[in-house]
N, C-alpha and C positions, 0 to 999 in steps of 0.2 A: 202646246209643243211639247212634245216626247222626247226628241230627240235634240242633242246637243252637237250631235253632227253624225258620222258615218260610224253608227254603231256604238256612241256613248250616250245613254240616257241619263237623265239627272239622279236616277238611283244609284246608278254605279259611280256616277262622280261624286257621289256623298260617300259610299263607301271606301273608295280612294282617297278622300280628303280624309275620313276618320283614320284611316291606316296610318297616313303619314304622321296625321298627328300624335299618335302613340308609339309611332317606330324610331328608337333611338338613334338617333347620328342625322336625321331628316333636317332640313331647314325648318320646316313648319314645326317641329318637336321642339328642334331649339328655342325657336321663338316665341312658342307657348309655356314652355318650363325653364327657360333662361339657363337650361344645362347643355352645353354642348360638346358632354362628352359622350361617347358610344358604350353599351355594355361589356364591350371588351378592353377598354379603355379603364372603366371602373376596376373591373374585377384586375386587372393589373397593377394600379396603384393600389386596390386594398392589398393584395400580396407582397407589393413591395412596402407597404406601412407594416405590416404584421412579420414581416422578414425583419426588417431595421428595428422594432420592438423587441422581438426575439434576441436580436445581439445585441440592442442597449442593455437588456436584462443581464446577461452573462458578463456585460463591462462592469469595470470599476464603475463608472458614472452611475449605472443599474442598481451595483449593488448599494451604492448611497441614496438613490433617487436623483439623482441630479443628471439636468441637461437631457432628458427626455426629448428622442428626436422627434420632428413635426410632421406628421403626416400629409402626405402630396394628395390623396384623395378628397375631392370636395366631399363626399359623403362622411367621410370623417371628422370633417369641420363643421359638419352640421350639429354636432352635439350629440345629445344622449338619443337612446330608441324613443319610438313612437311614442306619444302623448294623447289619450283621448281625455276630454272633458278637463276639471280643475276640482279641486276638494279643499277644504280647510282643515278636515281631520289630519289625526298622526296617524302617519302611516300603519303602526300597529294596531290602531282601530278599524282601516281599512280591510289589514289582512284578516281578522276577526268574524268582522262582517261577512265578508268573500268566502269564509271558510263555512261559514253558519248558512251561506247560500247556496253553497254546493252541495253540504251536507242534509238541505231540505229543514233546516231546523229555523228559517227565517217564519216570524211572525207579522205579518201584517203588514203595513205601510211603511217599512223603516228602508 
């Protein structure tokens, strides 16, 4: 059985399902990622968060560092940037190792 119906092959169905899975705003993407925001909504929320932070910085509260506005974007609430791996090394030691690696000074299996 190579056809599911008139003109719909298994391959085409696979392509359609994969496209729905990675398209923000579709029900399948929401179910798989738990994110029910579209790209436009994320961008607008980030803009609103940045404007609120900029206005806060110029306010009396911002000068004192108190009552910082809470972000509305779920991306801002996730925390810092992407993290890859885990290490117990000191950040300065990691920077030194990376600098040696970039400049070709790495010796052996460090």
